C-alpha positions, 0 to 999 in steps of 0.5 A, a space after each residue: 823388864 824382859 829377860 836377856 837384860 843385864 839384871 840389877 845387882 849384876 856386875 860383869 867381869 871376865 877375869 877368873 878369880 884365883 879362888 872361887 867359893 863353893 857358893 859360886 853359881 855355875 851356869 852349866 851348858 852341855 852344848 846348847 842345854 842348860 844343866 840345873 838342879 831339880 827339874 826343868 819345871 822347878 829349876 835351881 841354878 847349882 853351886 860349884 860345890 853341888 856341881 863338884 859333888 856331882 862330878 860335873 866339870 868343864 871349861 870355866 869362864 867368869 861372868 861377874 857377880 850378882 849381889 856379891 855371889 860369883 857366877 861362872 859359865 861352864 862348858 861341859 863335854 857333851 853328855 846324854 843325861 845329867 846326873 841324878 838330881 839334875 835336869 837339862 834343857 834348852 834355854 827357852 824351856 826355862 822361860 817363866 821358870 827361872 827368875 828373870 835375873 838368873 835367866 839373863 845371866 844364863 843367856 850371857 853364859 850360853 853366848 860365852 860358852 858357845 863362843 869359846 867352843 867355836 873359837 878354839 883354833 885361829 880361823 886364819 891359820 888354824 893354830 890353837 888359840 889362847 885367852 886374851 889378856 885383859 879382855 874377853 877374847 881369843 888370840 892366835 899366838 902365831 899370827 896375832 888374830 883376835 876374836 871377840 864374842 860374836 854379837 849379831 845386830 838385828 833390826 825389828 820394825 813395826 809399821 804403823 798407818 794411822 791406827 793400823 799395825 803391819 804384822 807378818 807371819 813366818 812359817 817358823 812361828 807358832 800357829 796363827 802368830 803374827 809379829 813385827 818384821 825383823 832381819 839382820 843388819 848386813 855389812 856396810 849397812 846402818 840400822 836405818 838402811 837395814 829397816 828400809 831394805 828389809 821392809 821393802 824386801 819382805 812386804 814391798 812397803 816404803 817407810 819413813 824415819 825409824 823411831 827407836 823403841 828399845 833393844 834386847 839381847 837374844 841368845 839364839 844364838 848371839 843376836 842383839 834385837 834393836 826395835 823401832 816403829 816406822 810410819 807407812 810411806 807408800 806401797 801396797 803389801 807384796 809378798 816377795 820373800 819366801 820366808 813370809 807366809 802372810 802380811 797384813 795391816 791390822 786394826 787395833 781392835 782386831 789384832 791376831 795372835 801375838 808373840 809371847 811377852 818374853 820377847 821384845 816384839 811383844 813389848 814393841 807391839 803392846 807399847 805402840 797399841 797403847 800409844 795409838 789408842 791414847 786420845 
């Protein structure tokens, strides 16, 4: 399974226990950087006892337990350098270095810490918010406005035409990499509406009914990627979106450089290639 899925053995919860053991795991963020024990190359998620000994403390948010061990998100005040014996870097730096279950919990922790940092005041009246009772939420004590952690749904669509795949590249991709089309769902849209609109806007192609593949939480910063395949229904490729540098139909035996396996895009492409190659 790819990272960013709820790992086996993890039981989510939000109510911070009155007493936390020193063996609890602390997923510590300074801004967008995860603080670990050891090095970025060989990271270890620290325990609360180790964090306390190093003087690393901040706002705590309970995440739940993994195999009976409590997990805490901790939002530090911004620090320039971690203490001796610790290191810090953005989440992407820990791909393939942290075990997948811990990376998934770290991604959850980042989203909650980021949400907490950006919802300390009511967006309607500016009053300081408080933690909600009975759910993970921020409440305004003045006007009652409730703010939940943000999740932004984004569709991903891999077009097929016979034994060809529709792949595109953006200027922000690594050199030479092509991937499936993707875009955020707009207010009032269904995912199906979004897929047809995005494919039409980005490459000028019409597609048929989307077929669901899988979803993946993607903590950059709070996306839920929902992946589909779509059959070609008409039109020639036309690049009208300035974000798209190139888009082409690729034969299965002549695919370009693809995204890394940590992404749902690569799983979608690999599974579709396997299906189309089947006799």
